[in-house]
N, C-alpha and C positions, 0 to 999 in steps of 0.2 A: 120800688124804684124801676123806672123803665129800662129797657135794654140799652138804649142810647146813653142814658145816664150811667149805667153800669160800665159801659165801654169807656166813657170818658174818665170815670173814676179809676178804672184799671190802668188806663194810659197815664193818668196823673201820678198814681202811686209808683208805677214802674219808672217813669221819667224822673221822679224826685228821689227815689231810693237807689235804683240800679245796684242792689246789694251784691257784694261778692260773697260767694259761698265757700271761698277758700282763702280767708284772710291770713291764716298762718300756714306755713308749709306742712306742719303735722296734720292739719285738718283738710288738706287737699283731697279731692275726690279722684283717686287714681285706681290702679288695678286692685288695690286692697280694699276698695270701698264699692266701686261701681260693679254691679253683677255682670258676670260673663255668661249669662244664661241664654238658652236658645230662644230666638224670636223668629216669626215668619212674616215676610213681606207680602204686600198685596199681589205680587207676581208669583207667589209660591216659593220663593227662595228662602232658605233657612240661614240665619246668621247667628254667630255668638256676639251678644250685645256689645261687650266692651272691646274685645279683640278686633272685631270686624267693623264696627260702626263708630266707636268713640276714640280709641287709643291714638290713632294717627290723623284725626280729622277735626275740622271746625264744623260744629253741628248746631242746628237750631231745632229744639225739641218742644213739641206741644202735646197736650193730652186731650183727646176727643172721644166721642162715641157717635156712631153713625145715626142712631135714632134720636139724637139731640135735635130739638126743634127751634132752639133759640141761638145761643151764643156760639156754639161749635161751628155751624156753617158760616157764620159771619167771620169768625176768627180764621177759619181755614181759607176763606176767600181772600182775606187780607194777606195771608201767606202766599197765595197764588199771585197777587200783585207784587209782593216782594221777590218772588221767583223771577218775574219779568225784569225787575230792576237789577238783579244780580247778573243777568245775561249769561255770558260764557263762563263766569265763575261758578254758576250753579252746576253741581255734579262733578266739578273739577276741584274747586277750592272750598266750597261750602255745601253742606248736606242738610236736608230737612228730614226729621223723623216725627211723624204724627202717630202717637202711640194710643191705642184704644184703652179705655178704662172699663170696657165691657167685653172682655174676650169671649165670654160664653155666647154672645150674640154676633160679635164682629168676626166672622170667618174671613180667611183670605179673599174669598170670592166677593163678600160684601165690601171689604176694604178696597178691592180692585174697582168696583163700581163707583165707590166714593172718590177714589183717586182720579178716575176718568172724568167724573163730573167737575172736578176742580182743575182739570188740565195739568195734573202733576207730570212733570217732565223728568229727565235724567237727574238723579241725585235726590229725589224726594220719595221716601219710602213710607208707606202706611203699614204700621207694625201691629201684629197680634201674636198670640201664642197661648200656652196653657195658662189658666187663671193663676196658678202658683207662680209661674215665671213673671207674668205681667205684674202681678201684685207686688212681688219682691222688687222689681225694677222701679215701679212708680213710687213705692214707699221709700226706697233709698234716695230717689231724686226729689223727694219732698212733696209728692202728690199723695196725700193720706186721707182722701175723702172717704166718708163712711157710706155714702150712697151716691148714685150717678149725678144727681142735681147739684151736689156739693163740690164736684171736682174742680181743680184749679184751671183757670183759663189764661194764665200767663205763659211766658216762654222761658225755656232754659237755653242759654247760649254757652257752648262748651268749646274750649280750645284744648283738645285732647292731649297733644304733645306737651303742653305747658301745665296740664292738670288745673286749668283755671275755668271757673264757672261763674255765671251771674244770671240774674233774672231780668226780664224785660217784658214788653207787651207788644202785640201786633195791632193794638187798637189806637195807638198814638200816631205821630207823624212817621210815615214809613221811611222817609229820607233820613231822619234821625236814627231810626233803627238800623238802616243800612250802614250809616257811619259807625254805629256801635259795633256791628259785625266786622266791618273793615278794621276797626281798632284792635280786634283780637289778635291780628297778625299783620301789622302795617307793611312790612316788607313784601308779603305775599301779594298785596294789592297795589304796591308801589305808591302808597299814599301816607301822609302823616297821620299819626294817631289822633283820634277824636279827643277833643278837650272839653272841659267844662262839665264833667259828670256831676250829678247831684245839684246842679245849679237851678233846677226847676224846668218847667215845660218850655219848649221852644215855641216861638210864635209862628203861626201859619197864616200867611197873607191870603185873605179871601176877597176876591174881586167880583164875584158874581152876585146874583140876587139872593134873597132869602131862600133857603133850601139847599144851598151849596154845602154847608157843613154836614147836614144830614146825608146828602148824597155821598160825599167823600168818605164819611165814617161808616155808613151802614149799607150802602148800595153798590158802590163802585167795584167791590170785589166780586160780586155776582153778576152784575149787569154792565153792558156798555151802552153808549149812545151813538149808534151808527157804525159799530165795529163788529157786529155779529153776536150771536148767542154765546154766553159763557155758562155759568151754573144755571142762570135764569135767562129769560128772553132779552134780546136787544130792545132797548127802550125807545129807539128812534121811531117816530110815527105812532107812539102808543096812544096819543090823544085822538088820533084818527081811527084807531082800531077799537078803542074802548071809550065809553062815556066818562066825563069827568066825575059824575056822581059815583059810578062804579069804581073808578080808580081811587077816589078819595076813601071810600069805605074799605076797599081791599088793602090799601097801604096802611090805614089806621088799625085794621083788625082782620088780617087774612085768615086767622083761625076761625073766627066767627063766620066769615063769608063761606069758607069751605064747609063748615058744619051745616050751613043752610042748604047744601047740595046745589049751590049756584052752578049753572051749566058752564060758564066761562072758567070759573075756578077749577072745576073738575077736569076741564079740557087742559088747563095748564098743569094739573097734577099728572095727567097721563103723558104729557109731552116732556115734562121734567120730573121723572119719578124719584130720582135719588135724593134730592134735597128740596124741601118745601120752604117757601118764604116764611121766615119767622115773624112773630109779632114783635115789632121793635118799639112799641110803647109810645107812639106819637099821636097827637090829636088830629082831628080832621083839618084844622087850620094849618098845622105843620105839613100834613099830607098835601094840601093845596099848594103850599110853598114849594114842596118838592116837585110837583107837577110843573109849576112855573119854571123851575130851574132846568128841568129836562127840556122844555121847549126852548129856553134860552140857549142851552148847549147845542141843541139840534140846529138852531139857526146859525150858530157860530161854525158848526161842523161843515155845513154846506157852503163853505167859502170857495172863492175862485183861487186856484193855484197859479202863481206866475210861472209860465213855462219857459221864459227866456233863459234862465240858468241852464236848462237842459240842452239848449242849442250851443252852449260853450263846451260841451263834453265830446269826447272822441270815441268813435266806434272801433271795433276790432280791425277794420280796414284802414285805420289811420286817418279817417275823415271826420269832420264835424257832423253831428247829428243834423239832418236836414229838417227844416220846419215842416215840409210836406209829410214827413214821417209821423208827426204827432198832432198837427193842427186838424181840428174837426173830427178826431177819432177818440173813442174811449180808450183810456190808458190804465195799465196796471204797472205800478212802479215799486220795485223792491230795492233795498240796499243790502250789500253784503261784501264778501271777498272770496277769492278763489281758494285760499288756504283754509277756509272754514271747514271743520271736520264733519259737521252734521246739519245744522240748520239751513245753510245756504244751498247745498246740493239737494236737500229734501224739498226746499221751496221751489227750486228750478224743476225738479222732477214733477212736483205737483202741478206747476203751470204748464209743463209739457203735456201732461195728461189732460189738463183742462182744454188746451188748444186742440188736442187730438179729438176729444169728445165733441167739441164745437164744430169740427169739420171745416167746411168752407167759411162758416160764420166767424171762425177764429181769425181769418185774414182781415177782418174789420176791426179787430182789437190789437192794440200795440202794447206788448209787454217789454218793459225795460228793467235791466238789472244793473244798478249803478255800484261800482266798486268803491269802497271806502279805504282801499289800500293801494294808492297810486304808485308807490315805490316798487311794488312787486307786480301789480296788475297792469302791465304795459298792454298796448293793443295786441301785440303778438301773443302774450300770455293768455289774454282773454279769448283770442281766436282759437287757440288750442283747447282751452277749457270748455268753451261753449259747443264744441262738436258733440258732446254727450247729451245735448238737450235739443229741444225743438228749434229749428232754424229761425222761426218767427220771433224768438226772444232775442232782443238786441242788448248786448252788454256795452257798458259805457265806462270810460275812465277820464282822467284829466288832471289838471294841476290840483294841489291841495286846496287852493282857494276856490277853484271852480266846483269841486266836490262839496266843499263846505257850503257854498251858495245854493247848490241844488238841494242839499239836505235841509237847509234852513227854510227853503220855500215850502217844504212839506211838513216841517216840524219834526224831522227825523233826527236821531242822535247816534253818535258813535264815538268810541274812544279807543286808543291804542293801549294794549296790555302786553307788557313784557314779562314772561315767566321767569322763575328762578334759574332755569337752564338757558336763558337767553332767547327762548322761542317767542315769536311775535304773534299775537292774536288781536282781535278787535271785539269789543262789546258794541253791539249795534241794534237798532230798532229791527224787530223781526216782522213787523207788519208789511203787507203789500197794500199800497194805497190805490184806491180805485177812483178814477176820474171820469166824468161824463164827457160828451163831445164838446161842451163849452169850457172844459177845464175846471169844473166845479168838483170838489171832493164829495164823492158819493158814499164812501165807506172805506173800510179797511179790513183785510182778512189776515189770519195767521194760522198756526198749526192747529188751533182749537176750533176754527171755523168749519162747520160741517160741509162736506163736499157738495151736497144737494143745495144748501143755502148759497154757497159761492156761485154755483152754476146758475141759480135763479137770478142773482145779482148781475152776472155777466150777460145773460140773455136779455134782461131788462135794459142794460146799458147799450148793448148792440142794437136793440130794436128801436131805441130812441132816435127820432129824426131831428 
């Protein structure tokens, strides 16, 4: 059975069953069942498993090992996508634990490199420990494989305070999985509980050419098309860099191509040493369909963005953004809010550093920071906030309708989140959109984009006439 077929089967089983592991109160997995043994995270921190990581938290648990060449990297990449979908909830309301089943090999240092490769952010821990502790934990949680290749690839979802557990899969529809996680504690997410468990697979509407399903299931977690490197290289322009014949053979059987000492494959291994592309069990015909889908997506990505909605927004000086400020210039556009505790100030610091590194060339680039929190982010509030960053970054606010129109032009998303204590936050797109002088979307960067790659993009955009 091919890897893709195994993935689809795992998703179907999880979606159809969604079995509760705590049907009766007496059988609940609480402090008397879940081990409270010491585990070590990828950053070297030691935790007591139950008291520190399970008891008071909603958790998503997976079992992996870093030398796995097939389903582990694909499943972990899918969790990386889920991490993005959770936004500000990640590390605050929901926590991920990727537990090795090979503690003899997977040291904290090795787990650290693996976590970095998949862009693990706050709230996602890659856990190892002594073989005795890890084996006891995985056995209690139902992972009872006798050898590495047999280990379980599903997920455990845990609501620690309620002592409720259930199984799911990262290989199905991630939006359905997100809804299931939200249903563990609906008041926390300010959303109604998900309904219809056990009714079967949800339908996913596919609108692209053949190859879309394969890309979404097996490729999107590790690769982007025009948004920078992830676990593997950005696929934008890949047909210009590699021949179709080479791409088809590599996609169909990367293990065989690497074994042949192919120079391009060895170059990719050196550039992305932590995770190698697995053999996903597709034919050369399916690989050709995947290449066609990548070209289709690339053509869509290089679309022209309507800039008119930006001109309805207000600067910190209380004036509308002038057309002369953005027309005919490369743009970098980010969305956020001033009360954001981490992502937004980090993004603005990164762009301040980029402008400083560009020197005088930075004057030819326009960086915009659009607030999604108009109630608190008045022009005066923005003016005070932006004094900490490069003055060439222009903050913008406006009415709720104006901000929604600007976000829609870029395909950006945001949503207001009210905490249990009444605090207000926003889930929002963390990408910075890059536009060329003609207003065409050139790409997007985020915290996982390497600084040297982003700098190359910017120099290319600035150099274009």
